[in-house]
N, C-alpha and C positions, 0 to 999 in steps of 0.2 A: 517579263522578268528574264527570260532567256536572252532576249535581245540586249538588255542592259548588261547582263553578265558577259555576253559576247563582246560588246563594245569595251567593257572594262578590260578584258583580256587583250584585245587589240591595242588599246591605249598603253597597256603595260609593255607589250612587245615593242611597240614603236618607241617608247621612252628608253627601253633597254638597248635597242639597236642604235638609237641616236647617240646614247652615251658611249657605246662601244666605238662608234665611228668617230667620236670626238677625241679619242685618245690619240696621242702622237708618239712615235718612236724616233729617238735620236740615237744613231749608232756610230760607234767608233770615235768618240770625242774624249779628249782629256778634260779633267776637272780643272777649271780655271781658278775659282775662288770658293772658299767655304766660310760660312759664318755659323759658329756654334750656337746652340740654344742658350737662352737666358731665362731668368725667372719671369721677366716681363713678356717674352715671346718664346714659348716652349717649342721651338722649331729649329731644324737644321736647314739652312739656306745654302744653295750652291749654284754655281754657273758652270756651263760647259763651254770649252773653247770653241769658237766659231759658231755658236748658236745665238742668234740675235732675237729669236722668238721662241719661248719655251712651248707655247701651245697657242696657235692662232685662233682657237675657239674660246679662249678665256676672255673675260670682260676687259682685261688690260692686255691686249695682244702684243704690245711693244715691250713687255717685260721679258728679260732673259733669265730671271731667277726661278729656280725650282725650290719647293718646300717639302719637308717631311716633318709632320707634327710628331712630338714625342708620345702623345696620348698615354701618358704615364698612369699606372695604377699604383698609387702611393709614390714610392721613390723609384719604381721600376718602369723604364720606358717600354713601349709595345715591342713585340717581336719584329714587326715590320720595320719600325724605326731602327732597332738594333742591327738587323741584317743589312738594310740599305745604307745606313750611316757607316758601317764597317767597310763596305765596298767603296763608298765615296772617299773615305779617308785613305784607304789602301791605294786606290787609283791615284790620288793626289800625291801620296808619299813615294810611289814607285814610278810615276809617269805613265802608268798603264791607261788604256782607254776603256771606256764603259759604254754600254747601251742603256738608255733610260726610256721608260714608257710612262707617259702621263695618264692620269685617270680621266682627263677631259673636264676636270673641275678645279676650283681654287679652294684654298683652305683659309677660312675667315680668320682663324686664330693666328695665321701666319701671314699677315698683311695682304691677304688675298692673292698670294703667289700660287703658281701652278702646283697641284698635288702630284706626287710621284706614286705610281702603282708598283713598279719594280725597277731594279737596276741589275745589270749583268756585267761583271768584270770580264774584260776580254784579254 
């Protein structure tokens, strides 16, 4: 029983560390394009200027689109969506650059584009 429990803990650590390694950071890029959420696809999509591969570990490594699901509770989008989308729109409007970190995963509700963990306005 202790061996099985120990193996379970090791597997969890390996999975957590591989997910952390899969994340990618893109720093100092302008926002090139933004596609707002719709009822059919409740996601904000955006591209960064000069980024041809959002996350090389994604199943579709040739995509340069990032996605932020709204994950709404009723009519209120998630705090993550609200914070990141404000930065994306502000960067686009002002010409400021941002840094974006992916989660190392894709969002199935967002056409399997790369999920964003956070963005920092520079």
